[in-house]
C-alpha positions, 0 to 999 in steps of 0.5 A: 090801074096804071094810067099815063105811066110812061114819060117822054123819055121812056119806052113801053116796058116788058109785060109781066106774064105772071098774072092776067093783065088787061091793057086798054087805051083811052083817047078824047072820044072814048073819054066822052063816051065813058061819061055816059056809058057806065059799063065802058067807064068801069071797063076802062077804070078796071084796066091794069094799064090804060095807055094814052092813045090820043094827043088830047090825053097827052095834052091833058096830062101836061096841063093838069098833072104837069107830066110830059108823056108819050102818046102810045097808040094801039099799034105801038102796043101791038108791035111791042108785044109781038116783038116780046112774043117773038123773042120768047117764042110765045103765043098770040090769039087774034079775036075779032074781024072777018076771016079774010082780015085774020088770014092776012094778019096771020100771013104777015105776022108769020113772016115778021114774027116767025117765032110767034105761034098765031091763032085766030077766031072770027066771032059773029058780026053782031051788036051783042053776043049770046051765051052760045057765041060767048061759049064758042069764043071762050072755047077757041081762046082757051084751047090755046091759052095764049100769052097775048089775046088781041081783041078787035071788035071796035070800041066800046064793045071790045072793052066791055066784052073783055071786062065782063068775060075776063074770068072766062078767058085763059090768056095772060095779057088781053088787049083791046086794039080795034082798028089795029087789026085792019091796019096790020092786015092792010085792009085800012091804011094807017096814016103816015109817020109824018101825021103821026109825028105831028100828033095829027094821026086822026086828020087823014082818017077823018078826011077819008071817012068824014061821016063815020068819024064826024062824032069822034072829031067834031063832037067828042073833041070839043067836048073833051077840050071843054072838060079840060078847060073846066078842070084846069080853070074852074076846078070842076 
């Protein structure tokens, strides 16, 4: 796994398609969830690339490792990969979300990335997939054998599903990007560049959906900062 591998002066590198790669992101909330969810923790640690999608992770790298790194959101990863696929006339598969969301994604992407072949599948909306569900998803993905498989089932479900099923998926790069599906489809508005530039992308989202994001911002963030203080000053 390559963790926090990009310095403040670097850009996302070209992805090597010679072998299957799992790319995930981590933020303070997912770090805290992984502390109590062993499978999720194993899935994140099993990533080939784990990108810092949170200003708290950037802060931790600077304080603990004296490394200045860039925050790389799932949306940044998505755009970078789609540009690469457009240049190489590659194939992208979107697995997750509702059929209407996938239709919006496909329509927009066909205009912005005309050289990319795009396929989609909307799995059943449920907490756990059974054998039949999984077989259907494997079949849909493997009929295409995409260069990039984007998975959008919300965390930690998506990361754990990929971790447990990667050997059944004929895709060269698999990325769990959650909310990016809704952002790109336009069903959820992403915060403006102003908030993103300040490292406060989370704030407008929290103000719009305080109940849904309360645990993430009011519980996980303080826990993460406490962990950071312990690691820095108490060496725990």
